[in-house]
N, C-alpha and C positions, 0 to 999 in steps of 0.2 A: 595463415592467420592463427593466432593462439586465442583461446577462450578461457574465461573464468566463470565459474558457476554462480548464479544467483542463489545465495544460501537459503532463501525463502521457498523457492520452487524448483531448484536444481537446473533451471534453464541455463544453457550456455550462451554467454554474451561475448561478442568479439571484444578483445581488450582495446581495440581502436574503434571509436565511434565517430560517426559523421556529424559534425556540427553544421547546421543549415542556416546560420545567421549571416555568413559571409559569402554567399553565392556571388559569382562574378556578375557585373552589371553591363548592360548595353544601354548607354545613356542613363536614365533613371530607373529602368526596369531590369529585372533579373534576366540574364542571358540564358534562356531555357535550354537551348541546344547544348551550349557549353556545359551548363550544370548537369544535364543528363549524361553527357559523355563521362564526366568525372564521377558521378554517382554510379553509373554502370560499371566503371572500372573498379570502384570500391567494392561493390557487391561481388564482382567476379573474383576479387582477391579475398573475399570472406568477411567483409564488414557487414554486420547484421543489426546495428543499433544506429538509428537516425534521429537526431534531436532537433526540434523546431519549437516555435511558440506562436501564440496568437498575435503578439506584438512585433514579430519580425516581419517587416514589410514584404509581402509577396511570397514569403518562404513556405507557408503551409500549402498554398496553391501550387507552387512549383514542385514541391515534393509529392503532393497528391497526384498531379498530372503525370509525373514520372512513374510513380508506383502503379497507377492504373493501366500502364502499358504491359503488365504482366509480372511486376516485381513485388506486389504486395505481400505475398506469402514468404518472401525471402528476407524480410526485415521486421524488426520491432520498431514501431513508431513511438517516439517520446515527444509529447507536446505539453504545453503549459496553459493553465487557466489564469487569466489576468485578474486575480482575486481583488486587486485594488480598484477594479471597475465594478465589482459586485456591490450593489446598494440595497437590494431587496431580494426576498425569496423569488425564485423564478429566473433570476439573472444567470445563475450557474447553468441551468438547462439551456438557456438561449445561446450563451457563448459556446457551450460544448457542442450543440447541434450545428452551429455555424462552423466550428472547427471540423466536424465530421464531413460537412459539405465541402469545405476547402480541400480536405485530405482525400476526398472521394472514397471513404471507407465507413464501416458501421461500428468500428471499435478501435481503440488504441491500447497498445500493450502497457505503456508506461505514461502515467498522467501526473503532472506536477502542479502544485501551487507555486506560481511564478514569483520569485523574489519574496518569499515569506521570511522576512528578516527579524521579526520580533514576536514574542508570545502574545502580545496584545492584539496583533492582527489575526492570529489564529482564534483567539477568544471571540473576536468580532464575527468571524466566519461561523463559528459554532452557534452563535446566537441567530444566524440566518439559516441554520439547518444544514450546514455543509456535511456533517457526519452522516446524517440520514440520507442525503443525496448521494454521497459516495457509496454507501452500502447498497443503495438501489441500483446504481450503475454497475457495481461489481457483480451483484446477483444476476443482472441482465446480460453480463458478459461484454458490456460496452467499455469497461475499464478493467485491465488486467491487474495492474499494480499502481498503487497511489503513493506519491512522494511529494517532495518540495525541493525547490532550488533556493540557495541561501547566499546572501551577501550581508554579512554583519559580524558582530563580535562573538567570541567563543561561548560566553555564558548564555546568550540568547539561543544559540544553536543547541546547546545541551538541553535547555528548557523545552524547545520545540520538539526535539527528539523524544523526550519523555512525555509529551502532552498527548500523544496519539500512537496507535499501533501502525506506524508507517511501514511500507513495503520496501522503500529505498529513499535515498536522498542524493542531492547534487550540490557540490561545493566548488568554489574557486580555490584551486590549490596548485602550487608550483614551487620551485625551489626558492623563489623570492617571497612567497606567501606562506612559508612553512609555519610561521608563528603568528600570522595575522588571519583575520576572518575566522572561519571554523578552525583552520590550522590543523596541525598534526594531532593535537589533543582531541579535536572534534572528529577527525578521521578515525582514530582509534576507538573512540567512544561509540560511534555509529557502527563500525565493523564489529565491535564487541557485542552489540545487540543483534548481530546477524543481518544487518542491512547491507545490501550492495551499495557502494559509494561510487557515484559517477563524478568524474572530474571535468570541470570547465576551466577555460583560460589556462591551459597547461603551459603555454608559452607567452602568457600575458598579451594576448591579441597580436602576437608576432614580435612584440618588443624584445623578447629574449632570443630573437633571431636577427631581425634587421636593425633593432635599436640598441645593440650592444656598444659600449664604449670601446675605443681602439685597444685599450689595455686588456679588456676582457677577451676581445677577438684574438689578440696575440697569445694569451694563455691557452685558448682553445686550439689555435694553430700549432702550438708547441706541445700540447698534451699527448700522452700515449695512454690508451690507443687513440688513433686518429678518428675523430667523430665530428659531425657537423654540430652547430649550436642547437639545432632542433633535436638531434639525436641525444645529446647530453641531457636536455630537459625532459624528453619523453622517457628515456631509460631511468632517470632518477625517480620518476613516478611509478613506472612498472616494477621497479626494484622493491616497491612496498606491496606486500601481499594483500593489504587491506584495500587497495585500489582495484575496483572492478573494471571500469571502462574509462578511458581517457578520450574526451571529445576533441576533435580537431576541425577547425573551420576551413576545410580544404577547398580551394578554388582554382586548382591547377593540377593537371595530371601528374606533373613531376612531384608535387607535394603528396599526392596519393601514393605514388610509387615509393617515395622515400619513407613515408610514415608506415606503410605496410611492411617494408623491409625491416624497419626498426622493430615493429611489433612482432614480426616473425622471429627475431633474434632475442627479444627481451625475456627476462626471467626474474621472478621474485628472489630477493636476497642474493643477487648475483654480482653486484658491484663491490669492488674491493675497497678497503679503507683508503687506498691511494686515490682511487677514482672519486670517492666521496669528498676527499680533501680538495680535489680540483674544483668540484662544485662550490665548496666553501670559498675558495680563492676567487672564483668568478663572481660570487655574490658580493664579496668585499669590494671588488673593482666597480661593479654596477652601483653599489650604494654610495660610492664617492661622487657620482655624477648625476644620477636621476633626480630631477627636481619635482616632478608631478607624477604620481603613480597611476596615471591613466592607462586603462587597458584597451581603450577604443571600442567599448561595447555599444556606445551610442544612445544609452538610456537618457542622457541629458538633452538629446536633440528632439525636435528642432528648437532653436532659439528664436524667441519672438522678434528679436532684432537682427536675426540673420547671422549671428556669430557662428562660425564653423569651429566649435569648441574642440573637436577631436584634432583637427589640423593644427589649431593654435598650440595645443599641448604637445603634439608630436613634433612639430617644428621647434618649439621651445626646448624640449628635451634633447632633440638632435643637436641643437646649438651647444649643448654641454657634452653629450656623449660622443659626438663625432667631431664637428667643428662649427664655429659660429657662422662661417660662410655657408656651409651646407644647410644649417638651420634657417638662416635668413633667406637663402635661395628658395627653400621649400615653402617658407611662410609667404614670400612674395608671389611665387607662382600660383599657390593655391588660394590666396586671399585677395591680393591686390589686382590680379589680372581678371577680374570679374566685373560684369556690369554693375553689380551691387556688391562692393567689397565686404568681406566677411571676417575681418580681423578683430582682434581683442578690443580695439578702440570703440567698437559698436556696443559693447556691454553697458547696460544701464543699472546693473546690480539688482535686478528684480528678484533673483534667487530661485526662480522656477527650476533651473537646471540642477541646482544643488540638492533639491528635495528628491531627485530621482537618481542620484549618483550612487551606485552600489559600493564604490570605494570610499565614500564619505569625504570626498574632496571638496574643499571650500572653493568652489569654481570661480565665483566673482573675484574673490581675493587673489586667486592665482592668475586670473586673466589680467589683473592690474600689473602683475609682474611681467607677464608676457608682453603687454603693451609697452612697458618701460624698456624692455630689452630688445624687442623686435621692431617696434615702430619708431626707429631712430630717424635722424634727418636724411640719411641716405635712402632709407625706405620711402620716406615721404616724397623726396624728389623723384625717385623711380616711379612712384604712383602717378605723379603729374605727367611724366613722360609717357607712361603706359596709357594714360587717359587720352593723349593726343594721337597715339598710334592705333588704339582700338583694343577692346576687351572682348572676352568670350561670355 
């Protein structure tokens, strides 16, 4: 494993971080045994940065249970305060203490304001005493580094960076988001101020691996040197010296092995102009087909009417990037074969989902398009047949 130093304290952080949002599930619960096997392998390979959050269902508990078995001193915990739940003084302390209990620890090395997307939100927190609270926790050794995660426009990102003496920041960044959200401009600005920059959604929730259009897959298959889609995406990030840690939501040992191998071989400023041109060609092909820029983060869920928004958008995009049949098949299997169907047709346009979308997607509007394309007469007939056969 390679490491890059935190410019603020010279601590070495593994360039590959473990994202704890997408642990494997057994039914509706996290598969603890499987997750622990994967995390153990990651630590064995040198990963020392683990990222979770208060609002990731079961994640903090799963990570804390694992670390309490003798791994706590091997990793840096990064977790996030749900600042949007903070209504009064004292709320910060209550949520933080609950997180410590979940994580079975008395301190966290990296603590973030979760989805701090605009300067007004920070000003509100200041009015509730957040700065004094942070100073108290840092003085007590309960918080090592304070930062924020961000989904928003570049200008707001720059304002937030300048609004406080942050220790680090976390941004969504990948070759498809090079000039959106914080973007390259934000990356360079934060790094220029000496902040470690943690990268989330490096492969857009797997869409830059499983969700590539056929034309982009062919480009990758024919490209030299031979690399997997994930390897192209990760190396593009690690090619940039301003990137400190790249998070990956690994939920399979094979993913851990591949990502560690790529991290072992990655180096800043090592990609050739020809390799970077391949990335540009891949981007061009993807942009021809992607209809909804959903990363699958799940912040829009649950829907009060049961719409499985993630599946709707994934299937819809697949119907363009792969084939209409594959998209319709996925949509039918995931939405229609349920006791309570969860397709786009359930949407009542209440707008609750849209308020929480980090990508700024007009979700109700896009779901209308999904319904129009996917819930065709063939789909409706198949639903009737499936209803007579039985659903899960």
